[in-house]
C-alpha positions in Angstrom: 0.0 -0.1 -0.1 1.2 3.4 -0.7 0.0 6.8 0.6 0.1 10.5 0.1 -1.4 13.8 1.5 -4.9 14.0 0.9 -5.5 16.9 -2.3 -8.7 18.1 -0.6 -7.3 19.2 3.0 -5.7 22.2 3.7 -3.0 23.5 6.2 -2.9 27.0 8.0 -0.6 28.3 10.6 -2.5 29.6 13.7 -1.4 30.5 17.1 2.3 29.3 16.2 0.8 25.7 15.7 0.0 23.8 11.7 -3.7 23.2 11.7 -5.1 21.1 9.3 -8.5 21.8 7.7 -10.8 18.9 6.8 -13.1 20.5 4.8 -15.1 17.5 3.6 -15.8 16.4 6.9 -15.8 19.9 8.7 -12.6 18.9 11.1 -9.6 21.1 12.1 -6.9 19.5 14.3 -3.6 20.7 15.1 -0.5 19.0 13.8 2.6 18.2 15.8 5.8 19.2 14.8 6.6 15.3 14.3 3.6 14.9 12.2 4.3 18.3 10.2 8.2 17.0 9.4 6.4 13.6 8.0 3.9 15.0 5.7 6.8 16.0 3.5 7.7 12.6 2.9 4.4 11.9 1.4 4.0 15.0 -0.9 3.8 11.9 -3.8 3.1 8.1 -3.4 5.4 6.3 -0.5 5.0 3.4 1.6 3.8 4.4 5.3 6.2 3.7 7.7 5.5 4.0 11.7 2.3 4.9 13.8 2.6 8.4 13.2 1.9 7.7 9.7 -1.1 5.4 10.2 -2.6 8.0 12.5 -2.6 10.6 9.8 -4.2 7.6 7.6 -7.0 7.3 10.1 -7.4 10.8 10.3 -7.8 11.2 6.6 -5.0 13.6 6.2 -3.1 10.9 4.1 -5.1 8.6 1.5 -4.0 5.2 0.6 -3.7 4.6 -3.3 -6.9 3.0 -4.8 -8.9 3.7 -1.6 -12.5 5.1 -1.9 -11.2 8.5 -0.9 -8.3 8.3 -3.6 -11.3 7.6 -6.2 -13.3 10.1 -4.9 -10.5 12.9 -5.4 -9.7 11.2 -8.8 -13.4 12.2 -9.9 -12.8 15.6 -9.1 -13.0 16.4 -13.3 -14.5 20.1 -13.3 -13.5 21.1 -9.8 -9.8 20.9 -10.7 -10.6 23.4 -13.3 -11.9 25.6 -11.2 -9.2 25.5 -8.7 -8.5 24.2 -5.2 -9.9 27.8 -3.6 -13.1 27.2 -5.2 -13.1 23.5 -4.4 -12.4 24.2 -0.8 -15.1 26.7 -0.7 -17.9 24.7 -1.7 -16.7 21.8 0.9 -16.5 24.1 3.7 -20.3 25.5 3.0 -21.4 23.0 2.1 -23.7 21.5 4.9 -23.8 17.8 6.5 -26.3 15.4 7.8 -25.3 16.0 11.4 -25.3 20.2 11.0 -27.9 21.9 13.7 -30.2 24.4 12.2 -31.5 26.6 14.8 -35.4 27.3 14.9 -37.0 30.8 13.9 -37.4 31.6 17.7 -34.0 30.3 18.5 -32.5 32.6 15.8 -34.8 35.7 16.9 -33.6 35.3 20.7 -29.7 35.1 19.3 -30.2 38.3 17.3 -31.6 40.2 19.8 -29.1 39.5 22.6 -26.3 41.0 19.8 -25.8 44.6 19.6 -27.6 47.1 17.3 -27.8 45.9 13.3 -25.5 47.3 10.9 -27.3 49.8 9.0 -29.5 48.3 6.2 -28.7 50.8 3.6 -25.5 53.5 2.7 -25.2 57.0 2.3 -22.7 59.2 0.8 -22.0 62.7 1.2 -21.8 64.6 -2.2 -23.7 66.5 -4.8 -27.2 64.9 -5.1 -29.6 64.3 -8.3 -33.3 63.8 -7.5 -34.8 61.4 -9.4 -38.4 61.4 -10.4 -41.2 58.7 -8.8 -41.9 57.0 -12.4 -43.3 53.0 -12.8 -42.6 50.7 -15.7 -46.0 50.6 -18.0 -48.7 48.1 -17.4 -47.9 45.1 -19.5 -48.5 41.3 -20.0 -46.2 39.7 -17.4 -46.3 36.8 -19.5 -44.9 38.7 -22.5 -41.7 40.1 -20.7 -41.2 36.7 -19.4 -41.2 35.4 -22.9 -39.2 38.9 -24.4 -36.2 38.8 -21.5 -33.1 38.4 -23.6 -29.5 39.6 -23.3 -28.8 42.7 -25.3 -25.2 43.6 -26.3 -26.1 45.8 -29.3 -27.1 49.5 -28.4 -28.4 52.2 -30.4 -25.8 55.2 -30.4 -28.0 57.4 -31.3 -30.3 57.3 -28.6 -30.1 58.3 -24.8 -31.7 56.6 -22.1 -34.9 58.4 -21.0 -34.8 60.0 -17.4 -38.3 58.4 -16.9 -37.2 55.0 -17.8 -33.8 55.1 -15.7 -35.5 56.1 -12.7 -38.1 53.4 -12.9 -35.6 51.1 -13.2 -33.5 51.9 -10.4 -37.2 52.8 -8.0 -38.7 49.2 -8.9 -35.6 47.0 -8.6 -33.2 48.7 -6.0 -35.6 51.3 -4.0 -37.1 50.5 -0.8 -41.1 49.7 -0.8 -41.8 49.7 2.8 -39.6 49.5 6.0 -40.7 47.3 8.8 -39.3 47.4 12.5 -39.3 44.0 13.7 -39.0 44.0 17.4 -36.1 43.7 19.0 -34.0 43.2 15.9 -34.4 46.2 13.8 -35.4 47.7 10.5 -35.9 45.1 7.6 -36.4 46.6 4.3 -38.8 44.9 1.7 -37.8 45.6 -1.4 -39.0 44.0 -5.0 -36.3 41.2 -4.8 -36.0 38.7 -2.4 -32.7 38.5 0.1 -31.9 36.0 2.7 -33.5 36.9 6.1 -34.3 40.4 4.5 -30.7 41.4 4.9 -30.4 43.1 1.2 -26.7 43.6 1.4 -26.4 44.6 -2.2 -25.6 48.2 -2.7 -26.2 49.8 -6.6 -23.4 52.1 -7.9 -25.0 53.5 -11.4 -22.1 54.2 -13.8 -23.9 56.9 -16.1 -22.9 57.2 -19.8 -26.0 58.3 -21.8 -29.1 59.0 -19.6 -31.3 62.2 -20.6 -31.1 64.7 -18.1 -28.2 62.9 -16.0 -24.7 64.2 -15.9 -22.4 61.6 -17.1 -20.7 59.8 -13.8 -20.5 57.2 -11.1 -22.9 57.5 -8.8 -24.3 55.8 -5.4 -28.2 55.1 -5.6 -29.5 56.1 -2.5 -32.5 53.8 -1.9 -34.4 55.6 0.8 -34.3 59.2 -0.9 -33.9 57.8 -4.8 -31.5 60.1 -5.6 -28.4 59.7 -7.0 -25.0 60.7 -5.3 -22.1 61.5 -7.3 -18.9 59.9 -6.6 -16.7 60.4 -9.4 -16.8 61.7 -13.0 -17.4 60.1 -15.9 -15.3 57.0 -17.4 -14.2 57.1 -20.4 -15.0 53.9 -22.9 -11.8 52.1 -22.1 -11.6 52.4 -18.7 -15.1 50.7 -18.5 -14.2 48.0 -20.8 -10.8 47.2 -18.3 -13.6 46.9 -15.6 -15.6 44.7 -17.8 -13.0 42.1 -19.0 -12.4 44.2 -22.5 -16.0 43.5 -23.4 -16.9 46.7 -25.8 -20.6 46.5 -25.5 -20.1 47.2 -22.1 -19.0 50.9 -23.0 -21.8 50.9 -24.9 -24.5 50.7 -22.8 -26.5 54.0 -21.5 -25.7 53.1 -18.0 -24.2 50.1 -16.0 -25.2 49.2 -12.8 -22.5 48.0 -10.1 -23.4 45.6 -7.6 -21.6 45.3 -4.0 -22.3 43.5 -1.0 -22.0 44.8 2.3 -20.6 41.8 3.8 -21.7 42.8 7.8 -25.4 43.0 7.0 -25.6 39.4 6.1 -23.0 38.1 8.5 -24.9 39.9 11.5 -27.5 37.6 10.9 -26.0 34.3 9.0 -21.9 34.0 10.9 -21.0 31.1 8.8 -19.6 30.2 5.4 -22.7 29.6 3.5 -23.5 33.1 4.0 -21.3 33.8 1.0 -23.7 31.6 -1.0 -26.5 33.6 -0.3 -24.7 37.2 -1.3 -24.4 35.3 -4.7 -27.9 34.3 -4.8 -28.8 38.1 -3.8 -27.5 39.8 -7.0 -29.0 36.8 -8.6 -32.2 37.7 -8.0 -31.3 41.5 -8.2 -30.3 41.4 -11.5 -33.0 39.1 -13.1 -35.4 42.0 -11.5 -33.4 44.5 -13.8 -33.6 42.1 -16.6 -37.4 41.9 -16.4 -38.0 45.5 -15.5 -36.1 46.8 -18.2 -37.8 44.5 -20.5 -41.2 46.2 -19.4 -39.8 49.6 -20.2 -38.6 48.6 -23.6 -34.9 48.2 -22.5 -32.1 45.7 -23.4 -29.8 44.5 -21.0 -26.8 42.2 -20.0 -25.3 40.8 -16.8 -21.6 40.1 -16.4 -19.3 38.8 -14.0 -16.6 38.9 -16.1 -14.9 41.8 -14.1 -11.6 43.3 -12.9 -12.8 43.7 -9.0 -9.4 45.7 -8.2 -9.8 49.0 -10.3 -13.8 48.8 -9.6 -13.1 48.6 -6.0 -10.8 51.7 -6.3 -12.9 53.9 -8.0 -15.7 52.7 -6.1 -13.8 53.5 -3.0 -14.7 49.7 -1.7 -12.3 47.6 0.3 -13.2 44.1 -0.6 -13.1 42.9 3.3 -15.9 45.1 4.0 -17.9 45.1 0.4 -17.7 42.8 -2.0 -18.3 43.5 -5.9 -20.0 41.2 -7.5 -21.1 41.9 -11.0 -22.5 44.3 -13.4 -25.6 45.0 -15.2 -25.5 46.9 -18.5 -28.5 48.6 -19.8 -29.8 50.6 -22.8 -31.9 51.4 -25.6 -31.3 48.4 -28.2 -30.1 48.9 -31.5 -32.9 48.8 -33.9 -31.2 46.2 -36.0 -31.1 44.3 -32.7 -34.7 45.3 -31.5 -36.0 43.6 -35.0 -33.9 40.6 -34.4 -35.1 40.0 -30.8 -38.8 40.5 -32.0 -38.7 38.2 -34.6 -37.2 35.7 -32.5 -40.2 36.1 -30.1 -42.7 35.4 -33.0 -40.7 32.1 -33.7 -37.6 33.3 -36.1 -34.3 32.2 -35.9 -33.1 32.2 -32.1 -29.8 33.3 -31.9 -27.8 35.3 -29.1 -27.3 38.9 -29.0 -23.8 40.3 -30.2 -22.7 43.7 -31.6 -21.0 43.6 -35.2 -17.5 44.0 -34.0 -14.2 41.7 -34.0 -14.2 41.1 -30.6 -17.2 38.7 -30.6 -15.8 37.2 -34.1 -18.8 38.5 -35.9 -18.1 41.5 -37.2 -15.0 43.3 -38.9 
């Protein structure tokens, strides 16, 4: 029999000791100096010698060649392409049959015992732009669902109407109602669901071509239905850089940059799985943007192919406190793209939306 170090365990230093983290079984334990030294002998397959090697094998720090654990590691397939960090996070946030969940009453008691909750919204100081309180038109909902598409080809001659811009923000990110939860604090009610009604996602509009709004980088004040200016307008090259070189990002009338305030969710859910809730929250929000934009006659796309660091720098975010999650681009569809989508909706040829440019391999 030969053994080697498991590809699933992770080692980290804590308080001067080497700790083995076994995310598959949700266990952590410190290793002795002797065990630390021994592990170097099993970086690749080798015969186990001595009692300590057998103990490490029993603890699943080492795996035996041909064992079920070895077979499991070989079956990782796509996880190997995602990398060890993604695999580790998935296992660490994966729930086990033995995991205990608090009841609603227990959860409420724990929250009431905590200090006051984090602010449910962010407010910035700066030049403010009040937005009109407009609504989307009354439309057939099934038609909206059927017509929803990703749009990547926008009309360069037509700005987004201010009324549509304001209605989209109000009905996707705005607060519909605030509720005081006794002993806990304020809960926001919006058109999008959020884990524990925490609504951690803040929206930062980057305006390029919206009628009546000066181009620039803004924060959307959900309570006031206002824009707060954070930075001057960014050029097309800068916007493309933020969005991984995608040219259509720089052609949209405006972008909505999404970032989640970590404390809001972790205050209620202090566990690794809370990170999954943040990703789900931005999915709920971006889909609501899709449907609302469709009802308003606008086109939109969502992308997570972004360069986080320059966006964080522009918005003044610290990744340890507020996590940049992705971008929705919204604009008036190019007439040719509008016609193509209308034909597809009525049974025409189905195809993805691409502008005619070389980046997509479909143009000059």
